C-alpha positions in Angstrom: 21.5 -7.6 -17.1 20.6 -8.6 -13.5 22.9 -10.6 -11.3 22.4 -14.3 -10.9 21.3 -13.8 -7.3 18.4 -11.7 -8.5 17.4 -14.4 -11.0 17.2 -17.1 -8.2 15.0 -14.8 -6.1 12.7 -14.2 -9.1 12.5 -18.0 -9.8 11.6 -18.7 -6.1 9.0 -15.8 -6.2 7.4 -17.2 -9.4 7.2 -20.7 -7.9 5.7 -19.5 -4.6 3.2 -17.2 -6.2 2.2 -19.9 -8.7 1.5 -22.3 -5.8 -0.5 -19.7 -4.0 -2.5 -19.0 -7.2 -3.2 -22.6 -7.9 -4.4 -23.2 -4.3 -6.5 -20.1 -4.3 -8.2 -20.7 -7.6 -8.8 -24.4 -7.2 -9.9 -24.3 -3.5 -13.3 -25.7 -2.7 -15.1 -26.1 0.6 -16.4 -29.5 1.8 -19.7 -28.7 0.2 -18.0 -28.2 -3.2 -18.5 -24.4 -3.3 -15.8 -21.9 -4.1 -15.0 -19.1 -1.6 -14.7 -15.7 -3.3 -11.8 -14.6 -1.1 -9.7 -17.6 -2.1 -10.4 -16.9 -5.8 -9.5 -13.2 -5.3 -6.2 -13.8 -3.7 -5.5 -16.6 -6.2 -6.0 -14.2 -9.1 -3.8 -11.5 -7.5 -1.1 -14.1 -7.0 -1.4 -15.3 -10.6 -1.1 -11.7 -11.8 2.1 -11.1 -9.9 3.4 -14.6 -11.0 2.9 -13.8 -14.7 4.2 -10.3 -14.3 7.5 -11.3 -12.7 7.9 -14.2 -15.1 7.4 -12.1 -18.2 9.2 -9.0 -17.0 12.2 -10.3 -15.0 12.8 -13.8 -16.1 11.8 -13.8 -19.8 12.5 -10.1 -20.3 9.6 -9.6 -22.6 8.7 -6.1 -21.4 
């Protein structure tokens, strides 16, 4: 079982990557269009967020 310090680091990592994913996926320009680079990095951040959440915090894998 991981130390409590590792859990806090994982929680902070999940929160930060979730915020990055939310910003990247929901970002729109003033014209209302989505930029593909924001969506790309948002999806990458979401992947790592779910990965750390499931593997380290919930210990599903």
